[in-house]
PDB file of N, CA, C and O in Angstrom:
ATOM      1  N   MET A   1       0.825  -1.154  -0.012  1.00  0.00           N
ATOM      2  CA  MET A   1       0.039   0.088  -0.108  1.00  0.00           C
ATOM      3  C   MET A   1       0.901   1.220   0.001  1.00  0.00           C
ATOM      4  O   MET A   1       1.859   1.255   0.774  1.00  0.00           O
ATOM      5  N   GLN A   2       0.551   2.191  -0.805  1.00  0.00           N
ATOM      6  CA  GLN A   2       1.232   3.397  -0.849  1.00  0.00           C
ATOM      7  C   GLN A   2       0.300   4.656  -0.286  1.00  0.00           C
ATOM      8  O   GLN A   2      -0.919   4.645  -0.456  1.00  0.00           O
ATOM      9  N   VAL A   3       0.902   5.612   0.318  1.00  0.00           N
ATOM     10  CA  VAL A   3       0.143   6.742   0.885  1.00  0.00           C
ATOM     11  C   VAL A   3       0.433   7.966  -0.022  1.00  0.00           C
ATOM     12  O   VAL A   3       1.559   8.155  -0.484  1.00  0.00           O
ATOM     13  N   THR A   4      -0.590   8.771  -0.258  1.00  0.00           N
ATOM     14  CA  THR A   4      -0.485  10.036  -0.839  1.00  0.00           C
ATOM     15  C   THR A   4      -1.374  11.031  -0.222  1.00  0.00           C
ATOM     16  O   THR A   4      -2.220  10.614   0.568  1.00  0.00           O
ATOM     17  N   ARG A   5      -1.296  12.362  -0.486  1.00  0.00           N
ATOM     18  CA  ARG A   5      -2.047  13.334   0.086  1.00  0.00           C
ATOM     19  C   ARG A   5      -2.874  14.101  -0.821  1.00  0.00           C
ATOM     20  O   ARG A   5      -2.562  14.150  -2.011  1.00  0.00           O
ATOM     21  N   LEU A   6      -3.916  14.716  -0.374  1.00  0.00           N
ATOM     22  CA  LEU A   6      -4.829  15.553  -1.101  1.00  0.00           C
ATOM     23  C   LEU A   6      -4.237  16.940  -0.884  1.00  0.00           C
ATOM     24  O   LEU A   6      -3.960  17.385   0.230  1.00  0.00           O
ATOM     25  N   SER A   7      -4.054  17.626  -2.098  1.00  0.00           N
ATOM     26  CA  SER A   7      -3.508  18.983  -2.083  1.00  0.00           C
ATOM     27  C   SER A   7      -4.585  19.972  -1.780  1.00  0.00           C
ATOM     28  O   SER A   7      -5.749  19.572  -1.758  1.00  0.00           O
ATOM     29  N   SER A   8      -4.299  21.264  -1.537  1.00  0.00           N
ATOM     30  CA  SER A   8      -5.224  22.345  -1.284  1.00  0.00           C
ATOM     31  C   SER A   8      -6.136  22.593  -2.510  1.00  0.00           C
ATOM     32  O   SER A   8      -7.237  23.131  -2.396  1.00  0.00           O
ATOM     33  N   LYS A   9      -5.657  22.201  -3.605  1.00  0.00           N
ATOM     34  CA  LYS A   9      -6.519  22.324  -4.983  1.00  0.00           C
ATOM     35  C   LYS A   9      -7.246  21.014  -5.273  1.00  0.00           C
ATOM     36  O   LYS A   9      -7.809  20.913  -6.363  1.00  0.00           O
ATOM     37  N   GLY A  10      -7.292  19.980  -4.389  1.00  0.00           N
ATOM     38  CA  GLY A  10      -7.977  18.736  -4.441  1.00  0.00           C
ATOM     39  C   GLY A  10      -7.349  17.834  -5.423  1.00  0.00           C
ATOM     40  O   GLY A  10      -8.058  17.022  -6.017  1.00  0.00           O
ATOM     41  N   GLN A  11      -6.079  17.904  -5.649  1.00  0.00           N
ATOM     42  CA  GLN A  11      -5.339  17.055  -6.574  1.00  0.00           C
ATOM     43  C   GLN A  11      -4.629  15.942  -5.614  1.00  0.00           C
ATOM     44  O   GLN A  11      -4.252  16.165  -4.464  1.00  0.00           O
ATOM     45  N   VAL A  12      -4.519  14.706  -6.303  1.00  0.00           N
ATOM     46  CA  VAL A  12      -3.827  13.661  -5.625  1.00  0.00           C
ATOM     47  C   VAL A  12      -2.756  13.119  -6.667  1.00  0.00           C
ATOM     48  O   VAL A  12      -2.976  12.986  -7.871  1.00  0.00           O
ATOM     49  N   ILE A  13      -1.633  12.844  -6.058  1.00  0.00           N
ATOM     50  CA  ILE A  13      -0.586  12.322  -6.913  1.00  0.00           C
ATOM     51  C   ILE A  13      -0.774  10.822  -6.912  1.00  0.00           C
ATOM     52  O   ILE A  13      -0.818  10.215  -5.842  1.00  0.00           O
ATOM     53  N   ILE A  14      -0.894  10.161  -8.158  1.00  0.00           N
ATOM     54  CA  ILE A  14      -0.886   8.673  -8.062  1.00  0.00           C
ATOM     55  C   ILE A  14       0.547   8.229  -8.126  1.00  0.00           C
ATOM     56  O   ILE A  14       1.308   8.684  -8.980  1.00  0.00           O
ATOM     57  N   PRO A  15       0.938   7.306  -7.193  1.00  0.00           N
ATOM     58  CA  PRO A  15       2.358   6.892  -7.056  1.00  0.00           C
ATOM     59  C   PRO A  15       2.859   6.362  -8.394  1.00  0.00           C
ATOM     60  O   PRO A  15       2.100   5.673  -9.076  1.00  0.00           O
ATOM     61  N   LYS A  16       4.104   6.646  -8.811  1.00  0.00           N
ATOM     62  CA  LYS A  16       4.683   6.198 -10.054  1.00  0.00           C
ATOM     63  C   LYS A  16       4.555   4.735 -10.299  1.00  0.00           C
ATOM     64  O   LYS A  16       4.280   4.359 -11.438  1.00  0.00           O
ATOM     65  N   ALA A  17       4.728   3.875  -9.339  1.00  0.00           N
ATOM     66  CA  ALA A  17       4.660   2.436  -9.458  1.00  0.00           C
ATOM     67  C   ALA A  17       3.276   1.935  -9.950  1.00  0.00           C
ATOM     68  O   ALA A  17       3.153   0.988 -10.727  1.00  0.00           O
ATOM     69  N   LEU A  18       2.172   2.696  -9.398  1.00  0.00           N
ATOM     70  CA  LEU A  18       0.782   2.351  -9.899  1.00  0.00           C
ATOM     71  C   LEU A  18       0.489   2.877 -11.222  1.00  0.00           C
ATOM     72  O   LEU A  18      -0.230   2.235 -11.988  1.00  0.00           O
ATOM     73  N   ARG A  19       1.039   4.103 -11.577  1.00  0.00           N
ATOM     74  CA  ARG A  19       0.872   4.641 -12.883  1.00  0.00           C
ATOM     75  C   ARG A  19       1.587   3.752 -13.937  1.00  0.00           C
ATOM     76  O   ARG A  19       1.095   3.552 -15.047  1.00  0.00           O
ATOM     77  N   ALA A  20       2.777   3.225 -13.531  1.00  0.00           N
ATOM     78  CA  ALA A  20       3.560   2.343 -14.495  1.00  0.00           C
ATOM     79  C   ALA A  20       2.826   0.969 -14.675  1.00  0.00           C
ATOM     80  O   ALA A  20       2.780   0.402 -15.766  1.00  0.00           O
ATOM     81  N   ALA A  21       2.220   0.442 -13.462  1.00  0.00           N
ATOM     82  CA  ALA A  21       1.663  -0.838 -13.593  1.00  0.00           C
ATOM     83  C   ALA A  21       0.356  -0.762 -14.446  1.00  0.00           C
ATOM     84  O   ALA A  21       0.014  -1.779 -15.051  1.00  0.00           O
ATOM     85  N   HIS A  22      -0.320   0.256 -14.527  1.00  0.00           N
ATOM     86  CA  HIS A  22      -1.564   0.484 -15.203  1.00  0.00           C
ATOM     87  C   HIS A  22      -1.265   1.104 -16.708  1.00  0.00           C
ATOM     88  O   HIS A  22      -2.171   1.185 -17.538  1.00  0.00           O
ATOM     89  N   HIS A  23      -0.063   1.488 -16.952  1.00  0.00           N
ATOM     90  CA  HIS A  23       0.346   2.122 -18.202  1.00  0.00           C
ATOM     91  C   HIS A  23      -0.414   3.496 -18.485  1.00  0.00           C
ATOM     92  O   HIS A  23      -0.769   3.902 -19.591  1.00  0.00           O
ATOM     93  N   TRP A  24      -0.594   4.138 -17.233  1.00  0.00           N
ATOM     94  CA  TRP A  24      -1.197   5.535 -17.329  1.00  0.00           C
ATOM     95  C   TRP A  24      -0.065   6.481 -17.513  1.00  0.00           C
ATOM     96  O   TRP A  24       0.919   6.460 -16.774  1.00  0.00           O
ATOM     97  N   GLU A  25      -0.214   7.342 -18.537  1.00  0.00           N
ATOM     98  CA  GLU A  25       0.821   8.521 -18.899  1.00  0.00           C
ATOM     99  C   GLU A  25       0.211   9.860 -18.710  1.00  0.00           C
ATOM    100  O   GLU A  25      -0.973  10.014 -18.408  1.00  0.00           O
ATOM    101  N   VAL A  26       1.035  10.798 -18.892  1.00  0.00           N
ATOM    102  CA  VAL A  26       0.554  12.132 -18.760  1.00  0.00           C
ATOM    103  C   VAL A  26      -0.629  12.436 -19.711  1.00  0.00           C
ATOM    104  O   VAL A  26      -0.597  12.094 -20.893  1.00  0.00           O
ATOM    105  N   GLY A  27      -1.630  13.064 -19.176  1.00  0.00           N
ATOM    106  CA  GLY A  27      -2.845  13.421 -20.040  1.00  0.00           C
ATOM    107  C   GLY A  27      -3.877  12.315 -20.021  1.00  0.00           C
ATOM    108  O   GLY A  27      -4.967  12.496 -20.564  1.00  0.00           O
ATOM    109  N   GLN A  28      -3.578  11.177 -19.419  1.00  0.00           N
ATOM    110  CA  GLN A  28      -4.611  10.042 -19.341  1.00  0.00           C
ATOM    111  C   GLN A  28      -5.859  10.540 -18.636  1.00  0.00           C
ATOM    112  O   GLN A  28      -5.811  11.024 -17.505  1.00  0.00           O
ATOM    113  N   GLU A  29      -6.982  10.405 -19.339  1.00  0.00           N
ATOM    114  CA  GLU A  29      -8.164  10.725 -18.689  1.00  0.00           C
ATOM    115  C   GLU A  29      -8.789   9.586 -17.901  1.00  0.00           C
ATOM    116  O   GLU A  29      -8.860   8.438 -18.339  1.00  0.00           O
ATOM    117  N   LEU A  30      -9.237   9.972 -16.716  1.00  0.00           N
ATOM    118  CA  LEU A  30      -9.753   8.950 -15.761  1.00  0.00           C
ATOM    119  C   LEU A  30     -11.163   9.213 -15.337  1.00  0.00           C
ATOM    120  O   LEU A  30     -11.572  10.371 -15.246  1.00  0.00           O
ATOM    121  N   ILE A  31     -11.898   8.212 -15.082  1.00  0.00           N
ATOM    122  CA  ILE A  31     -13.216   8.348 -14.603  1.00  0.00           C
ATOM    123  C   ILE A  31     -13.227   8.064 -13.078  1.00  0.00           C
ATOM    124  O   ILE A  31     -12.697   7.062 -12.599  1.00  0.00           O
ATOM    125  N   ALA A  32     -13.850   8.985 -12.365  1.00  0.00           N
ATOM    126  CA  ALA A  32     -13.803   8.882 -10.820  1.00  0.00           C
ATOM    127  C   ALA A  32     -15.231   8.262 -10.443  1.00  0.00           C
ATOM    128  O   ALA A  32     -16.264   8.824 -10.806  1.00  0.00           O
ATOM    129  N   ILE A  33     -15.239   7.134  -9.733  1.00  0.00           N
ATOM    130  CA  ILE A  33     -16.424   6.564  -9.416  1.00  0.00           C
ATOM    131  C   ILE A  33     -16.564   6.481  -7.812  1.00  0.00           C
ATOM    132  O   ILE A  33     -15.645   6.051  -7.115  1.00  0.00           O
ATOM    133  N   ASP A  34     -17.665   6.884  -7.341  1.00  0.00           N
ATOM    134  CA  ASP A  34     -17.936   6.899  -5.844  1.00  0.00           C
ATOM    135  C   ASP A  34     -18.349   5.443  -5.544  1.00  0.00           C
ATOM    136  O   ASP A  34     -19.328   4.912  -6.069  1.00  0.00           O
ATOM    137  N   VAL A  35     -17.548   4.850  -4.680  1.00  0.00           N
ATOM    138  CA  VAL A  35     -17.849   3.412  -4.198  1.00  0.00           C
ATOM    139  C   VAL A  35     -18.183   3.375  -2.794  1.00  0.00           C
ATOM    140  O   VAL A  35     -17.985   2.362  -2.124  1.00  0.00           O
ATOM    141  N   GLY A  36     -18.737   4.556  -2.263  1.00  0.00           N
ATOM    142  CA  GLY A  36     -19.204   4.483  -0.821  1.00  0.00           C
ATOM    143  C   GLY A  36     -18.044   4.866   0.112  1.00  0.00           C
ATOM    144  O   GLY A  36     -17.984   6.015   0.548  1.00  0.00           O
ATOM    145  N   ASP A  37     -17.220   4.042   0.398  1.00  0.00           N
ATOM    146  CA  ASP A  37     -16.045   4.392   1.447  1.00  0.00           C
ATOM    147  C   ASP A  37     -14.796   4.853   0.651  1.00  0.00           C
ATOM    148  O   ASP A  37     -13.729   4.966   1.254  1.00  0.00           O
ATOM    149  N   GLY A  38     -14.881   5.132  -0.708  1.00  0.00           N
ATOM    150  CA  GLY A  38     -13.649   5.633  -1.380  1.00  0.00           C
ATOM    151  C   GLY A  38     -14.071   6.042  -2.946  1.00  0.00           C
ATOM    152  O   GLY A  38     -15.209   6.250  -3.367  1.00  0.00           O
ATOM    153  N   ILE A  39     -13.001   6.086  -3.567  1.00  0.00           N
ATOM    154  CA  ILE A  39     -13.262   6.493  -4.951  1.00  0.00           C
ATOM    155  C   ILE A  39     -12.312   5.499  -5.907  1.00  0.00           C
ATOM    156  O   ILE A  39     -11.117   5.274  -5.712  1.00  0.00           O
ATOM    157  N   LEU A  40     -13.034   5.028  -6.850  1.00  0.00           N
ATOM    158  CA  LEU A  40     -12.358   4.096  -7.841  1.00  0.00           C
ATOM    159  C   LEU A  40     -11.970   5.024  -9.100  1.00  0.00           C
ATOM    160  O   LEU A  40     -12.795   5.747  -9.658  1.00  0.00           O
ATOM    161  N   LEU A  41     -10.708   4.925  -9.456  1.00  0.00           N
ATOM    162  CA  LEU A  41     -10.260   5.659 -10.726  1.00  0.00           C
ATOM    163  C   LEU A  41     -10.159   4.559 -11.874  1.00  0.00           C
ATOM    164  O   LEU A  41      -9.487   3.544 -11.690  1.00  0.00           O
ATOM    165  N   LYS A  42     -10.767   4.761 -12.931  1.00  0.00           N
ATOM    166  CA  LYS A  42     -10.642   3.895 -14.104  1.00  0.00           C
ATOM    167  C   LYS A  42     -10.325   4.686 -15.361  1.00  0.00           C
ATOM    168  O   LYS A  42     -10.817   5.803 -15.515  1.00  0.00           O
ATOM    169  N   PRO A  43      -9.468   4.110 -16.321  1.00  0.00           N
ATOM    170  CA  PRO A  43      -9.224   4.866 -17.456  1.00  0.00           C
ATOM    171  C   PRO A  43     -10.486   5.109 -18.312  1.00  0.00           C
ATOM    172  O   PRO A  43     -11.371   4.257 -18.383  1.00  0.00           O
ATOM    173  N   LYS A  44     -10.546   6.253 -18.938  1.00  0.00           N
ATOM    174  CA  LYS A  44     -11.754   6.694 -19.685  1.00  0.00           C
ATOM    175  C   LYS A  44     -11.436   5.898 -21.090  1.00  0.00           C
ATOM    176  O   LYS A  44     -10.338   5.990 -21.639  1.00  0.00           O
ATOM    177  N   LYS A  45     -12.416   5.181 -21.561  1.00  0.00           N
ATOM    178  CA  LYS A  45     -12.247   4.516 -22.848  1.00  0.00           C
ATOM    179  C   LYS A  45     -12.627   5.536 -23.924  1.00  0.00           C
ATOM    180  O   LYS A  45     -13.466   6.405 -23.686  1.00  0.00           O
ATOM    181  N   PRO A  46     -12.007   5.434 -25.118  1.00  0.00           N
ATOM    182  CA  PRO A  46     -12.310   6.405 -26.219  1.00  0.00           C
ATOM    183  C   PRO A  46     -13.781   6.249 -26.750  1.00  0.00           C
ATOM    184  O   PRO A  46     -14.376   7.219 -27.220  1.00  0.00           O
ATOM    185  N   PHE A  47     -14.325   5.056 -26.667  1.00  0.00           N
ATOM    186  CA  PHE A  47     -15.614   4.806 -27.166  1.00  0.00           C
ATOM    187  C   PHE A  47     -16.429   4.053 -26.048  1.00  0.00           C
ATOM    188  O   PHE A  47     -15.889   3.323 -25.216  1.00  0.00           O
ATOM    189  N   ALA A  48     -17.746   4.296 -26.108  1.00  0.00           N
ATOM    190  CA  ALA A  48     -18.623   3.543 -25.211  1.00  0.00           C
ATOM    191  C   ALA A  48     -18.392   1.993 -25.427  1.00  0.00           C
ATOM    192  O   ALA A  48     -18.168   1.550 -26.554  1.00  0.00           O
ATOM    193  N   GLU A  49     -18.454   1.193 -24.314  1.00  0.00           N
ATOM    194  CA  GLU A  49     -18.487  -0.221 -24.589  1.00  0.00           C
ATOM    195  C   GLU A  49     -19.610  -0.657 -25.284  1.00  0.00           C
ATOM    196  O   GLU A  49     -20.708  -0.132 -25.097  1.00  0.00           O
ATOM    197  N   THR A  50     -19.410  -1.714 -26.195  1.00  0.00           N
ATOM    198  CA  THR A  50     -20.425  -2.235 -27.054  1.00  0.00           C
ATOM    199  C   THR A  50     -20.245  -3.769 -26.986  1.00  0.00           C
ATOM    200  O   THR A  50     -19.192  -4.280 -26.601  1.00  0.00           O
ATOM    201  N   THR A  51     -21.330  -4.480 -27.380  1.00  0.00           N
ATOM    202  CA  THR A  51     -21.219  -5.930 -27.595  1.00  0.00           C
ATOM    203  C   THR A  51     -21.008  -6.166 -29.092  1.00  0.00           C
ATOM    204  O   THR A  51     -21.114  -5.235 -29.889  1.00  0.00           O
ATOM    205  N   LEU A  52     -20.707  -7.419 -29.474  1.00  0.00           N
ATOM    206  CA  LEU A  52     -20.607  -7.851 -30.854  1.00  0.00           C
ATOM    207  C   LEU A  52     -22.023  -7.758 -31.446  1.00  0.00           C
ATOM    208  O   LEU A  52     -22.118  -7.304 -32.586  1.00  0.00           O
ATOM    209  N   ALA A  53     -23.054  -8.112 -30.840  1.00  0.00           N
ATOM    210  CA  ALA A  53     -24.306  -8.124 -31.267  1.00  0.00           C
ATOM    211  C   ALA A  53     -24.769  -6.755 -31.668  1.00  0.00           C
ATOM    212  O   ALA A  53     -25.564  -6.639 -32.601  1.00  0.00           O
ATOM    213  N   GLN A  54     -24.273  -5.617 -30.954  1.00  0.00           N
ATOM    214  CA  GLN A  54     -24.709  -4.260 -31.241  1.00  0.00           C
ATOM    215  C   GLN A  54     -23.934  -3.780 -32.520  1.00  0.00           C
ATOM    216  O   GLN A  54     -24.433  -2.873 -33.186  1.00  0.00           O
ATOM    217  N   VAL A  55     -22.888  -4.274 -32.852  1.00  0.00           N
ATOM    218  CA  VAL A  55     -22.129  -3.777 -33.962  1.00  0.00           C
ATOM    219  C   VAL A  55     -22.059  -4.798 -35.285  1.00  0.00           C
ATOM    220  O   VAL A  55     -21.624  -4.491 -36.395  1.00  0.00           O
ATOM    221  N   ALA A  56     -22.556  -5.987 -34.910  1.00  0.00           N
ATOM    222  CA  ALA A  56     -22.531  -6.984 -36.087  1.00  0.00           C
ATOM    223  C   ALA A  56     -23.268  -6.571 -37.291  1.00  0.00           C
ATOM    224  O   ALA A  56     -22.898  -6.995 -38.386  1.00  0.00           O
ATOM    225  N   GLY A  57     -24.333  -5.736 -37.180  1.00  0.00           N
ATOM    226  CA  GLY A  57     -25.078  -5.273 -38.356  1.00  0.00           C
ATOM    227  C   GLY A  57     -24.264  -4.702 -39.413  1.00  0.00           C
ATOM    228  O   GLY A  57     -24.543  -4.919 -40.592  1.00  0.00           O
ATOM    229  N   CYS A  58     -23.119  -3.871 -39.013  1.00  0.00           N
ATOM    230  CA  CYS A  58     -22.335  -3.155 -39.930  1.00  0.00           C
ATOM    231  C   CYS A  58     -21.452  -4.108 -40.780  1.00  0.00           C
ATOM    232  O   CYS A  58     -20.799  -3.684 -41.734  1.00  0.00           O
ATOM    233  N   LEU A  59     -21.454  -5.398 -40.405  1.00  0.00           N
ATOM    234  CA  LEU A  59     -20.610  -6.332 -41.148  1.00  0.00           C
ATOM    235  C   LEU A  59     -21.253  -7.059 -42.331  1.00  0.00           C
ATOM    236  O   LEU A  59     -20.592  -7.794 -43.065  1.00  0.00           O
ATOM    237  N   SER A  60     -22.559  -6.834 -42.495  1.00  0.00           N
ATOM    238  CA  SER A  60     -23.392  -7.529 -43.470  1.00  0.00           C
ATOM    239  C   SER A  60     -22.773  -7.224 -44.908  1.00  0.00           C
ATOM    240  O   SER A  60     -22.287  -6.121 -45.159  1.00  0.00           O
ATOM    241  N   TYR A  61     -22.814  -8.169 -45.755  1.00  0.00           N
ATOM    242  CA  TYR A  61     -22.380  -7.965 -47.157  1.00  0.00           C
ATOM    243  C   TYR A  61     -23.490  -8.383 -48.036  1.00  0.00           C
ATOM    244  O   TYR A  61     -23.988  -9.504 -47.935  1.00  0.00           O
ATOM    245  N   GLN A  62     -23.876  -7.533 -48.872  1.00  0.00           N
ATOM    246  CA  GLN A  62     -24.912  -7.703 -49.841  1.00  0.00           C
ATOM    247  C   GLN A  62     -24.532  -8.429 -51.090  1.00  0.00           C
ATOM    248  O   GLN A  62     -25.414  -9.086 -51.644  1.00  0.00           O
ATOM    249  N   GLY A  63     -23.311  -8.393 -51.615  1.00  0.00           N
ATOM    250  CA  GLY A  63     -22.907  -8.872 -52.874  1.00  0.00           C
ATOM    251  C   GLY A  63     -22.802 -10.328 -52.878  1.00  0.00           C
ATOM    252  O   GLY A  63     -23.084 -11.017 -51.898  1.00  0.00           O
ATOM    253  N   LYS A  64     -22.359 -10.822 -54.089  1.00  0.00           N
ATOM    254  CA  LYS A  64     -21.970 -12.280 -54.262  1.00  0.00           C
ATOM    255  C   LYS A  64     -20.949 -12.628 -53.256  1.00  0.00           C
ATOM    256  O   LYS A  64     -20.031 -11.851 -52.992  1.00  0.00           O
ATOM    257  N   LEU A  65     -21.108 -13.962 -52.597  1.00  0.00           N
ATOM    258  CA  LEU A  65     -20.072 -14.354 -51.660  1.00  0.00           C
ATOM    259  C   LEU A  65     -18.851 -14.702 -52.521  1.00  0.00           C
ATOM    260  O   LEU A  65     -18.901 -15.216 -53.639  1.00  0.00           O
ATOM    261  N   LYS A  66     -17.649 -14.321 -51.787  1.00  0.00           N
ATOM    262  CA  LYS A  66     -16.338 -14.594 -52.335  1.00  0.00           C
ATOM    263  C   LYS A  66     -15.861 -15.894 -51.821  1.00  0.00           C
ATOM    264  O   LYS A  66     -16.163 -16.290 -50.695  1.00  0.00           O
ATOM    265  N   SER A  67     -15.085 -16.589 -52.675  1.00  0.00           N
ATOM    266  CA  SER A  67     -14.514 -17.863 -52.278  1.00  0.00           C
ATOM    267  C   SER A  67     -13.203 -17.460 -51.670  1.00  0.00           C
ATOM    268  O   SER A  67     -12.684 -16.356 -51.840  1.00  0.00           O
ATOM    269  N   LEU A  68     -12.648 -18.549 -50.866  1.00  0.00           N
ATOM    270  CA  LEU A  68     -11.348 -18.284 -50.107  1.00  0.00           C
ATOM    271  C   LEU A  68     -10.287 -18.029 -51.154  1.00  0.00           C
ATOM    272  O   LEU A  68      -9.393 -17.244 -50.840  1.00  0.00           O
ATOM    273  N   ASP A  69     -10.261 -18.551 -52.288  1.00  0.00           N
ATOM    274  CA  ASP A  69      -9.241 -18.185 -53.372  1.00  0.00           C
ATOM    275  C   ASP A  69      -9.392 -16.752 -53.765  1.00  0.00           C
ATOM    276  O   ASP A  69      -8.409 -16.018 -53.861  1.00  0.00           O
ATOM    277  N   GLU A  70     -10.652 -16.332 -54.000  1.00  0.00           N
ATOM    278  CA  GLU A  70     -10.923 -14.935 -54.340  1.00  0.00           C
ATOM    279  C   GLU A  70     -10.318 -14.007 -53.295  1.00  0.00           C
ATOM    280  O   GLU A  70      -9.609 -13.055 -53.623  1.00  0.00           O
ATOM    281  N   LEU A  71     -10.624 -14.316 -51.972  1.00  0.00           N
ATOM    282  CA  LEU A  71     -10.154 -13.428 -50.834  1.00  0.00           C
ATOM    283  C   LEU A  71      -8.587 -13.346 -50.884  1.00  0.00           C
ATOM    284  O   LEU A  71      -7.991 -12.270 -50.832  1.00  0.00           O
ATOM    285  N   GLU A  72      -7.986 -14.526 -50.987  1.00  0.00           N
ATOM    286  CA  GLU A  72      -6.438 -14.548 -50.885  1.00  0.00           C
ATOM    287  C   GLU A  72      -5.967 -13.829 -52.050  1.00  0.00           C
ATOM    288  O   GLU A  72      -4.985 -13.101 -51.907  1.00  0.00           O
ATOM    289  N   ASP A  73      -6.555 -13.932 -53.250  1.00  0.00           N
ATOM    290  CA  ASP A  73      -6.162 -13.215 -54.447  1.00  0.00           C
ATOM    291  C   ASP A  73      -6.175 -11.764 -54.322  1.00  0.00           C
ATOM    292  O   ASP A  73      -5.277 -11.046 -54.762  1.00  0.00           O
ATOM    293  N   ALA A  74      -7.243 -11.336 -53.694  1.00  0.00           N
ATOM    294  CA  ALA A  74      -7.361  -9.789 -53.430  1.00  0.00           C
ATOM    295  C   ALA A  74      -6.445  -9.311 -52.496  1.00  0.00           C
ATOM    296  O   ALA A  74      -5.963  -8.191 -52.664  1.00  0.00           O
ATOM    297  N   ILE A  75      -6.080 -10.107 -51.372  1.00  0.00           N
ATOM    298  CA  ILE A  75      -5.157  -9.669 -50.515  1.00  0.00           C
ATOM    299  C   ILE A  75      -3.705  -9.653 -51.149  1.00  0.00           C
ATOM    300  O   ILE A  75      -2.928  -8.725 -50.927  1.00  0.00           O
ATOM    301  N   ARG A  76      -3.417 -10.625 -51.869  1.00  0.00           N
ATOM    302  CA  ARG A  76      -2.153 -10.670 -52.720  1.00  0.00           C
ATOM    303  C   ARG A  76      -2.020  -9.437 -53.584  1.00  0.00           C
ATOM    304  O   ARG A  76      -0.946  -8.838 -53.642  1.00  0.00           O
ATOM    305  N   GLN A  77      -3.035  -9.064 -54.223  1.00  0.00           N
ATOM    306  CA  GLN A  77      -3.022  -7.972 -55.152  1.00  0.00           C
ATOM    307  C   GLN A  77      -2.837  -6.635 -54.395  1.00  0.00           C
ATOM    308  O   GLN A  77      -2.111  -5.745 -54.840  1.00  0.00           O
ATOM    309  N   GLY A  78      -3.502  -6.530 -53.266  1.00  0.00           N
ATOM    310  CA  GLY A  78      -3.397  -5.428 -52.413  1.00  0.00           C
ATOM    311  C   GLY A  78      -1.906  -5.213 -51.853  1.00  0.00           C
ATOM    312  O   GLY A  78      -1.395  -4.099 -51.740  1.00  0.00           O
ATOM    313  N   VAL A  79      -1.330  -6.316 -51.548  1.00  0.00           N
ATOM    314  CA  VAL A  79       0.105  -6.224 -50.965  1.00  0.00           C
ATOM    315  C   VAL A  79       1.015  -5.855 -52.210  1.00  0.00           C
ATOM    316  O   VAL A  79       1.901  -5.019 -52.033  1.00  0.00           O
ATOM    317  N   ILE A  80       0.855  -6.405 -53.408  1.00  0.00           N
ATOM    318  CA  ILE A  80       1.666  -6.067 -54.600  1.00  0.00           C
ATOM    319  C   ILE A  80       1.499  -4.671 -54.815  1.00  0.00           C
ATOM    320  O   ILE A  80       2.498  -3.968 -54.968  1.00  0.00           O
ATOM    321  N   GLN A  81       0.251  -4.145 -54.847  1.00  0.00           N
ATOM    322  CA  GLN A  81       0.021  -2.776 -55.215  1.00  0.00           C
ATOM    323  C   GLN A  81       0.697  -1.788 -54.156  1.00  0.00           C
ATOM    324  O   GLN A  81       1.296  -0.766 -54.491  1.00  0.00           O
ATOM    325  N   GLN A  82       0.525  -2.221 -52.821  1.00  0.00           N
ATOM    326  CA  GLN A  82       1.167  -1.315 -51.824  1.00  0.00           C
ATOM    327  C   GLN A  82       2.664  -1.200 -52.038  1.00  0.00           C
ATOM    328  O   GLN A  82       3.238  -0.113 -51.975  1.00  0.00           O
ATOM    329  N   TRP A  83       3.266  -2.308 -52.285  1.00  0.00           N
ATOM    330  CA  TRP A  83       4.754  -2.307 -52.508  1.00  0.00           C
ATOM    331  C   TRP A  83       5.127  -1.546 -53.809  1.00  0.00           C
ATOM    332  O   TRP A  83       6.107  -0.803 -53.869  1.00  0.00           O
ATOM    333  N   HIS A  84       4.289  -1.777 -54.839  1.00  0.00           N
ATOM    334  CA  HIS A  84       4.441  -0.855 -56.075  1.00  0.00           C
ATOM    335  C   HIS A  84       4.457   0.572 -55.774  1.00  0.00           C
ATOM    336  O   HIS A  84       5.323   1.316 -56.235  1.00  0.00           O
ATOM    337  N   ASP A  85       3.460   0.993 -54.966  1.00  0.00           N
ATOM    338  CA  ASP A  85       3.259   2.388 -54.723  1.00  0.00           C
ATOM    339  C   ASP A  85       4.453   2.950 -53.886  1.00  0.00           C
ATOM    340  O   ASP A  85       4.618   4.170 -53.841  1.00  0.00           O
ATOM    341  N   ARG A  86       5.206   2.187 -53.289  1.00  0.00           N
ATOM    342  CA  ARG A  86       6.290   2.758 -52.495  1.00  0.00           C
ATOM    343  C   ARG A  86       7.549   2.937 -53.305  1.00  0.00           C
ATOM    344  O   ARG A  86       8.512   3.556 -52.853  1.00  0.00           O
ATOM    345  N   SER A  87       7.537   2.399 -54.489  1.00  0.00           N
ATOM    346  CA  SER A  87       8.790   2.517 -55.300  1.00  0.00           C
ATOM    347  C   SER A  87       8.962   3.819 -55.854  1.00  0.00           C
ATOM    348  O   SER A  87       9.949   4.070 -56.546  1.00  0.00           O
TER     349      SER A  87
END
């Protein structure tokens, strides 16, 4: 357990070992949650949490189904084009 103090401005320093353990860096946004006898700090996520069922609709495909060979060929062509563009 590590001890820290509340400043006159209401600021608390999170000990370096805890910041490192959670990979929190300068500018990290945190959510403060009242848990009754204390406060829980959690990193703010860039997007609201969703389930696969909530987003699966955007994955639908209306065209003719592609075979595995067609998919692999498209990937191959994309890689060749990407390398060609770098020349």
